[in-house]
C-alpha positions in Angstrom: 188.1 103.4 157.2 190.6 102.5 158.3 191.9 105.4 160.3 188.6 105.9 161.8 188.7 101.8 162.8 192.5 102.1 164.4 190.7 105.2 166.4 188.0 103.6 167.8 190.4 100.5 168.4 193.1 102.7 170.4 189.9 104.8 172.2 188.8 101.6 173.2 191.8 100.1 174.7 192.6 103.2 177.0 189.2 103.1 178.3 189.3 99.3 179.1 193.4 100.0 180.2 192.1 102.9 182.7 189.2 100.9 183.7 191.3 97.8 184.9 193.7 100.4 186.5 190.9 101.8 188.2 190.0 98.8 189.3 193.2 97.5 190.9 193.7 100.9 192.8 195.3 99.4 196.1 194.1 100.4 199.8 195.5 99.7 202.5 199.5 100.4 201.7 201.1 101.3 204.5 204.9 102.2 205.7 205.6 104.3 202.8 209.3 105.6 202.3 210.8 107.7 199.5 214.5 107.0 197.6 216.9 109.7 197.9 216.5 111.1 194.9 212.5 111.1 195.8 211.9 109.1 192.2 210.5 106.0 194.0 208.5 104.7 197.0 208.9 101.6 199.1 205.8 100.5 200.6 204.2 97.3 203.1 200.7 96.0 201.5 199.7 92.1 202.5 203.1 92.0 204.9 205.5 92.5 201.7 207.4 95.0 200.6 206.8 96.7 197.1 208.0 99.6 195.5 206.3 102.1 192.8 207.2 105.0 190.7 206.7 108.1 192.5 204.3 109.6 190.3 202.2 106.4 190.2 201.9 103.3 188.1 201.8 99.5 188.3 203.8 98.4 191.9 206.1 95.5 192.1 206.5 93.0 194.9 210.2 93.2 196.4 209.7 90.2 199.1 207.6 87.2 199.1 208.8 86.4 202.8 207.1 84.3 205.6 205.6 86.8 208.1 205.3 90.7 208.0 207.7 93.0 206.6 207.6 96.3 208.2 209.1 100.1 208.3 211.0 99.9 205.0 213.6 102.9 204.7 216.3 103.9 201.7 219.8 104.1 202.8 221.3 107.6 201.6 223.1 106.3 199.2 219.9 104.8 197.5 222.2 101.0 197.6 219.8 99.6 200.2 216.9 99.0 201.8 216.5 98.5 205.8 213.5 96.7 206.7 211.8 94.5 209.7 210.6 91.2 209.4 209.2 88.2 211.7 210.1 85.8 209.7 211.3 83.7 212.7 208.6 85.0 215.1 210.2 87.9 216.5 211.1 91.2 214.4 214.7 91.8 213.2 216.4 94.3 211.3 217.2 92.5 207.6 218.2 94.7 203.9 217.9 94.1 200.6 219.9 95.5 197.4 218.2 98.2 196.0 217.5 96.8 192.2 217.4 93.3 193.8 220.0 91.0 195.1 220.4 88.3 198.7 218.5 89.4 201.8 220.5 90.2 204.4 220.1 89.6 208.5 221.6 92.2 210.7 220.3 91.4 213.8 219.7 88.4 215.8 217.7 89.1 219.2 215.0 87.6 220.5 213.2 91.3 221.0 211.5 92.9 218.6 213.9 95.2 216.3 212.0 98.1 214.2 214.0 100.2 211.9 213.6 103.8 212.0 216.4 105.5 209.9 219.7 105.4 208.8 223.4 107.4 209.5 223.7 109.8 206.7 227.1 107.9 205.6 224.9 104.9 205.1 227.2 102.5 207.0 224.7 102.3 210.2 221.2 101.4 210.5 219.0 103.0 213.6 216.2 100.9 214.7 214.2 100.5 218.0 213.8 97.9 220.3 212.8 96.3 223.3 215.6 95.1 224.4 216.6 94.9 228.4 212.2 95.0 229.0 212.5 98.8 228.3 212.2 100.5 224.3 215.4 102.3 223.1 217.8 103.0 219.8 220.2 101.1 218.3 222.3 101.2 215.7 223.8 98.5 213.9 226.7 98.1 211.1 226.0 97.4 207.8 228.5 94.8 207.7 226.8 92.9 211.0 228.9 94.0 214.3 226.9 94.0 217.5 224.3 96.4 217.5 225.1 99.2 220.2 222.7 100.9 222.5 222.7 105.0 221.1 222.2 106.9 224.5 223.2 104.3 226.9 222.0 104.5 230.5 221.3 107.8 230.4 218.3 110.0 231.5 216.2 109.0 228.6 213.3 106.5 229.0 212.0 104.6 226.2 213.3 106.6 222.9 212.3 105.8 219.8 211.6 107.0 216.4 215.2 108.3 215.7 216.8 110.2 212.9 220.2 111.2 213.1 220.6 115.2 212.2 222.9 115.9 209.0 225.5 117.5 211.8 227.6 114.7 213.4 226.4 112.6 216.6 223.4 114.2 216.9 219.7 113.1 216.7 215.8 113.8 216.6 213.5 111.5 218.4 210.5 110.9 220.8 210.2 108.7 223.7 206.7 108.1 225.0 204.6 105.4 224.8 201.8 107.6 223.9 203.9 108.1 220.3 205.1 104.3 220.2 202.3 102.2 221.5 199.5 104.5 221.1 199.7 106.7 218.0 196.4 105.7 216.6 194.9 107.2 220.0 193.8 110.3 218.4 193.1 113.6 220.6 194.7 112.8 223.6 196.1 115.8 225.7 198.1 115.1 228.8 200.8 114.6 230.2 202.3 111.7 228.6 201.7 113.7 225.6 204.9 112.8 222.9 207.2 116.0 221.9 210.1 115.8 219.4 213.3 115.9 221.8 217.1 117.0 220.5 220.4 115.8 222.0 223.7 115.5 220.9 226.1 112.7 222.0 229.6 115.0 222.1 228.4 118.4 223.8 225.5 116.7 225.9 223.4 119.3 224.6 219.8 118.7 224.9 216.7 120.6 223.7 212.9 120.0 223.9 211.6 121.6 220.3 207.9 121.4 221.0 206.0 121.7 224.2 202.2 121.2 223.0 200.1 119.5 224.8 198.9 117.4 222.2 200.8 114.5 220.2 203.9 115.8 218.3 205.6 112.1 217.1 207.4 111.4 213.9 210.3 112.9 213.0 211.9 112.7 209.4 214.7 115.0 208.3 216.4 115.9 204.9 220.0 116.2 204.0 219.7 120.2 204.9 218.4 119.4 208.1 214.5 120.3 207.4 212.6 118.0 210.5 209.2 117.9 209.2 207.1 115.7 212.1 203.2 114.9 212.4 201.0 117.2 214.7 197.6 117.1 215.8 197.9 120.9 217.1 195.6 122.5 214.4 192.5 120.5 214.6 193.0 117.1 216.2 193.9 115.1 213.6 197.6 114.1 212.6 198.7 117.2 209.9 202.0 117.6 208.4 204.4 120.1 209.8 207.7 121.5 209.6 210.2 122.4 212.8 213.0 124.8 212.5 214.4 125.5 215.7 210.8 126.7 217.8 209.4 127.5 214.9 206.3 125.0 214.5 205.0 125.5 210.9 201.7 123.5 209.4 201.9 122.3 206.1 198.9 120.7 205.2 195.4 120.7 206.3 193.1 117.7 206.4 190.2 116.7 208.2 191.4 112.8 208.3 194.9 112.0 209.7 197.8 111.2 207.8 200.4 108.2 208.8 203.9 108.4 209.8 205.7 110.8 207.1 208.8 110.5 205.6 211.3 112.8 203.7 213.4 112.1 200.8 217.2 112.5 201.6 217.1 115.2 198.8 214.1 116.9 200.4 212.0 117.5 197.5 209.1 115.1 198.5 207.4 114.2 202.0 205.5 110.8 201.4 202.5 109.6 204.1 199.3 107.8 204.0 195.6 109.1 204.5 192.4 107.1 203.8 194.5 104.2 203.4 196.0 105.5 200.4 199.6 107.0 199.7 200.0 110.7 199.3 203.6 113.1 198.2 203.7 116.5 199.5 205.7 118.3 197.1 207.8 120.9 199.6 208.7 123.3 196.7 205.1 123.9 195.5 203.2 123.3 198.5 200.6 121.1 196.6 199.6 117.2 198.0 198.9 114.5 195.4 197.9 111.1 195.6 199.7 108.7 192.9 197.5 106.1 191.1 199.4 103.1 192.5 197.8 99.7 191.4 198.7 96.7 192.2 198.2 93.5 189.0 196.8 90.6 190.7 197.0 87.7 188.7 193.5 86.6 187.4 192.8 83.1 189.6 189.9 80.6 189.7 187.7 80.8 192.8 188.7 77.9 195.5 186.1 76.8 197.4 187.7 74.7 200.7 185.4 72.7 203.1 185.1 73.6 206.7 183.5 72.2 210.0 182.5 74.3 212.7 183.6 71.7 215.3 186.1 73.4 218.1 185.9 76.6 215.8 182.7 78.5 217.3 183.1 81.9 218.2 180.0 82.9 219.3 176.4 82.2 220.2 173.2 82.2 222.1 170.7 80.0 223.1 166.9 81.1 222.3 164.8 82.0 225.3 162.2 78.9 224.6 165.2 76.7 224.9 165.0 75.4 221.3 167.1 76.5 218.8 171.3 77.5 219.3 172.5 80.4 217.2 175.8 80.3 216.5 178.9 82.0 214.8 181.8 79.8 212.9 184.6 81.5 210.9 182.5 84.8 210.4 179.3 82.8 209.2 175.7 82.6 211.4 174.2 79.7 211.7 171.4 78.1 213.7 170.3 74.6 215.2 168.3 72.9 217.3 169.5 73.0 220.9 170.8 69.6 220.8 173.1 70.8 217.3 171.4 68.1 215.0 169.7 69.9 212.6 172.1 73.3 211.2 171.1 75.7 209.2 173.2 78.7 207.2 171.6 82.1 207.8 171.9 83.9 204.8 174.0 87.0 205.6 176.4 88.4 203.3 179.4 86.0 202.6 182.1 88.8 201.4 181.5 89.9 205.4 182.1 88.4 209.0 179.3 88.0 211.8 181.0 88.8 214.8 178.3 88.6 217.3 175.1 87.3 218.1 171.6 87.1 219.5 168.3 86.2 220.0 165.5 88.3 220.1 161.7 87.9 222.4 160.5 86.3 220.2 162.3 83.1 219.7 162.5 83.8 215.6 164.2 87.2 214.9 168.0 87.1 215.1 170.5 90.4 215.9 173.9 90.7 215.4 177.0 92.4 214.6 178.9 92.2 211.1 181.2 93.6 208.7 180.5 96.4 206.3 182.7 98.5 204.3 185.3 98.2 207.1 183.6 98.9 210.2 181.2 96.4 212.3 177.4 97.5 212.4 174.4 95.8 213.9 171.5 93.6 211.8 168.6 91.6 211.9 167.1 88.8 210.5 164.7 86.1 210.5 165.5 82.7 211.5 162.4 81.2 209.8 161.6 83.2 206.7 163.7 83.6 204.3 164.2 87.2 203.9 167.3 89.4 203.5 168.6 90.8 206.6 168.1 94.3 208.1 170.8 96.6 208.5 169.9 98.7 211.9 173.0 101.2 212.2 174.9 102.7 209.9 178.4 104.1 211.5 182.0 104.8 210.1 183.2 102.9 213.4 183.2 100.0 214.8 179.9 98.7 217.0 180.5 95.5 219.5 179.8 93.9 222.9 176.6 93.3 221.8 174.6 93.1 225.1 170.6 92.4 225.5 168.0 93.5 228.5 166.6 90.7 230.5 163.3 91.3 228.4 165.2 91.6 225.4 163.5 94.9 224.6 166.7 96.6 224.9 170.5 96.3 223.2 173.3 98.3 225.0 177.0 98.3 223.1 180.1 100.0 222.7 180.3 102.5 219.2 184.1 103.2 218.1 186.3 104.0 221.3 184.2 106.9 223.2 180.6 105.9 222.8 177.8 104.0 224.9 174.7 103.1 222.8 171.2 101.3 223.5 168.5 100.6 220.9 165.3 100.2 221.9 164.6 97.3 219.7 160.8 97.5 218.9 161.0 101.1 217.4 165.2 100.4 216.4 165.7 103.9 218.0 169.5 104.9 219.0 170.7 106.9 222.1 173.6 107.6 222.6 174.0 107.2 226.9 177.8 107.3 227.8 180.4 109.2 225.9 183.6 107.8 227.9 186.9 106.7 227.1 186.7 102.9 226.0 190.0 102.5 223.7 188.6 100.4 221.4 188.7 97.7 224.2 186.0 97.6 226.7 184.2 95.0 229.0 180.9 93.7 227.6 178.5 96.3 229.3 175.6 94.3 230.8 172.1 95.1 232.3 170.9 94.3 235.9 168.7 91.6 236.6 165.8 94.1 237.2 166.7 96.1 233.4 167.4 99.4 235.1 171.0 100.1 235.0 174.1 99.1 232.8 177.3 98.1 234.1 180.4 99.2 232.1 183.7 99.8 232.1 185.9 102.7 231.3 189.5 104.0 231.2 190.1 106.7 234.0 194.3 107.7 233.5 194.9 104.4 231.7 193.1 101.6 234.2 189.4 100.3 234.0 187.2 101.4 236.3 183.8 100.0 237.0 181.2 101.8 236.0 177.1 102.0 236.0 174.5 103.8 234.6 171.1 104.9 235.8 168.8 104.3 232.7 165.9 106.1 234.8 168.2 108.8 235.9 170.4 109.2 233.5 173.7 109.2 235.4 177.1 107.4 235.9 178.2 106.2 239.3 181.9 105.4 239.3 181.8 102.0 241.9 185.8 101.2 242.0 187.6 104.7 241.1 191.0 103.4 242.7 193.8 104.0 240.2 194.4 100.1 239.8 192.9 97.6 236.7 189.3 96.3 237.8 187.4 94.5 234.8 184.7 91.8 234.0 181.4 93.2 235.9 179.0 90.7 236.4 175.7 91.1 238.3 174.5 88.6 241.0 171.2 87.2 240.2 169.9 89.2 243.4 171.3 92.4 242.1 172.7 92.9 245.4 176.5 92.2 244.4 178.9 92.8 241.4 181.8 90.3 240.7 184.8 91.2 239.0 188.4 90.9 238.2 190.7 93.4 239.4 194.6 93.3 240.2 193.6 95.6 243.5 197.1 96.6 244.6 199.2 97.4 241.5 198.5 99.9 238.6 198.8 98.1 235.7 200.9 100.9 233.4 203.0 101.5 232.5 204.6 98.5 233.5 202.1 95.5 232.9 199.4 94.1 235.2 199.9 92.3 238.1 197.8 88.8 238.8 194.5 89.6 238.4 191.7 88.3 241.6 187.8 87.8 241.7 186.1 89.7 244.5 182.4 90.6 245.3 181.4 93.9 245.8 177.8 95.0 247.9 176.5 97.4 246.7 174.7 98.7 250.0 175.3 97.5 253.8 173.5 95.1 254.6 172.9 92.5 257.4 173.6 89.0 257.1 171.9 86.5 258.2 172.1 84.8 261.1 171.4 81.2 261.7 168.8 82.2 265.0 166.8 84.0 262.1 166.5 80.6 259.5 165.5 78.8 263.0 162.9 81.6 263.6 161.4 81.4 260.4 160.9 77.8 260.4 157.6 79.3 262.7 156.7 81.8 260.8 153.1 81.9 259.3 154.2 84.9 257.0 154.2 84.0 252.7 156.9 83.3 251.4 158.9 86.4 250.4 159.2 86.5 246.0 162.8 85.9 245.6 162.4 87.0 242.3 162.1 90.8 243.0 165.2 92.6 241.9 165.9 95.8 244.8 168.8 97.4 243.5 170.6 100.0 245.6 173.8 101.6 246.0 175.7 102.7 249.1 178.9 104.3 248.0 180.6 105.5 251.1 183.6 103.0 252.3 182.9 100.8 249.3 186.7 99.6 249.4 186.3 98.1 252.3 183.4 95.9 251.3 185.5 93.8 249.1 185.8 90.1 249.4 188.1 88.2 247.6 186.4 84.8 246.4 189.3 82.9 245.7 191.7 83.8 248.2 194.6 81.7 246.5 195.7 80.5 243.3 196.6 82.4 239.7 195.3 84.7 237.7 191.8 84.9 238.1 189.7 86.2 235.5 186.0 86.2 233.8 183.3 86.2 236.6 179.9 85.1 235.7 177.4 83.8 238.4 174.2 81.8 238.2 171.7 80.1 241.0 171.2 76.5 241.1 168.4 75.6 243.2 169.4 77.3 246.8 172.7 78.0 245.3 175.0 80.8 244.1 177.4 79.2 241.5 180.2 81.6 241.2 181.9 80.2 237.3 185.8 81.5 236.7 188.7 81.2 234.6 191.7 80.5 236.8 195.5 79.9 235.0 197.7 78.3 237.6 200.9 78.6 235.3 201.1 78.3 231.6 200.3 74.3 231.5 197.7 74.5 234.2 194.1 76.2 233.1 191.0 76.3 233.2 187.1 76.3 234.1 186.1 76.6 237.8 183.2 76.9 239.9 183.0 78.4 243.7 179.9 77.2 245.4 178.4 80.3 247.6 175.9 78.5 250.2 174.5 80.3 253.2 176.4 79.3 256.5 179.0 76.9 254.7 182.0 77.5 253.6 183.1 78.4 250.0 183.3 75.4 248.0 186.2 75.6 244.5 186.9 73.1 242.4 187.9 72.8 238.2 185.8 71.0 236.5 187.3 71.7 232.7 190.7 71.7 231.5 189.4 74.7 228.8 188.7 78.3 229.5 185.4 79.7 228.3 184.5 83.5 227.5 180.6 83.0 227.3 177.9 82.0 229.6 174.3 81.8 228.6 171.1 81.4 230.0 168.0 79.4 228.9 165.3 78.7 231.2 166.7 76.6 233.9 169.8 75.3 231.6 173.0 77.2 231.5 175.5 76.9 228.5 179.4 78.2 228.4 181.3 78.5 225.1 184.4 76.6 225.8 187.6 75.3 223.5 185.6 76.6 220.3 182.4 74.1 221.2 179.4 74.8 223.1 178.1 73.2 226.8 175.6 73.0 229.0 177.0 72.6 232.5 176.1 69.9 234.5 176.0 71.1 238.0 175.4 67.9 239.8 178.2 65.9 238.0 180.4 69.0 238.2 181.2 68.7 234.2 180.4 69.9 231.1 178.4 68.2 228.4 179.3 69.0 224.8 176.9 69.9 221.9 177.8 68.5 219.2 177.7 70.8 216.3 179.8 69.2 213.3 178.3 71.1 210.3 180.7 71.5 207.1 180.2 74.2 204.8 182.4 75.4 202.1 183.9 79.4 201.9 185.6 80.5 198.7 189.3 81.7 199.7 188.9 84.7 197.6 186.3 86.2 199.6 
């Protein structure tokens, strides 16, 4: 009987242990690397370095520094881990003794230094840095001498991800911005694709080992000279390959991409990330395993902290009846009266984060975006009834930049990196209307004043262009098509113009954009009114024209010649937004003259008068909302009503307190 009880106790203990381990399985592990013998993995989790046995188990923390640690790499002799940390502001190179000890700082430059690899004698660390305004590879001795640029001022540009060949003074690397800045931009194929390259400093031999038009990147090499890389050649997602001279052989066949692989010095294993976890490829058996890694955390009591909405509002909308405000603060959704006195939090998932919100036409329901399982999707909720929220989209991608039509019967949004979608808000039917390059960015798509068109931006040869989608004809028109960056399009209330922010004379890629100016683009040629026409109208017996009728049409020929600079002089101009105030058209925009002089400016556009521009607020804004004849902006984390006659903003004082669980 005692034996049976003991056996049951052991089984229960094992079950509890396994459940506990499963509950603590770690996700979002990055930058894994292997010890020389392949038995230990070092990786990054929650901005610190950790290590675990290559077969799995409980990981232990190696660092608890301020800032973020990146790119750990074991030395070939197994004595050190080199890594990068920005605990002092920028990333420098540090050394951590394997087994514990004092952490040594090797570089002290104000640029960012990212560890790549080691020399085979374990005396030198190779790293990539943006010193001297370009990306290049450097080496630094573990004794901390002055770093040296590896290739000097020769014909290589942007060298990075460098590894040393076991043969002396020879290196493998890539030098495309696609592999340094945009490895997450999958399926890119073009002239800027990264290839694997080789250079010998002694005999000056240069070889380009791959010529695939897609992405070959992240070289890593073992002590026998076996070179492993990641490539998306087989199925448009990164898989593991081995590269011997011109022979490129695929080793894995995953449908989801791997992250930067690292081979152990002895060549037995290759570690990489996939699906936010760590995987190991066994070279001899040609199999891949996922070690079960758990990170045990201390059991702590949930801690609630009191927050205030003041200065922390990130998105808002005013109801069509101009009686209520819906707003987002610290990921929570609230509704108040238009004066901000009576505030009620909406019943959204407290473990997730609300991002954007809009009122529907019934003045009761809200449509908003919030996170769910790592992605941002679209939801709907009643602001007056205590009902559960309704999920509208179920995409495994980020849905963002939600904008409603003038009648609030449709909504447009960007989904992932390539799709522009539209929702019928009566039926919740979703339609893909445009497939293009949005790059996880993209400006707010906006309906035209008549609701028949949508203006948006998409990338053409690395530069954003302004495009218009015709909802009736189901076609896209490129309004700019210039090869320089145009951003933030905004319709004029009469639909005759588009206002944009553009760096008209210089491309942004690859050296960075020039100052942006605000331009107005007439969408077709029309005769401007003369003073004599206005005088004649004084004696006309015709009924007054209905100025609310919007007639949108396009004439693209020579459209670039019709651009008008709205504020010819002065700094970086951006976020143009336009509305009517009586007989005036008001252009609101942000202007940065220098780092200490930024604010909201308004320009009055009155027929037969010079444009008048003046500053009305010391902080910038990022939203303009219209309800009835009132206009509101979000500036400095607070909502303000625009007082045009007084040339100022009147803040709506919403000072609601709410508690938040710090462990959510």
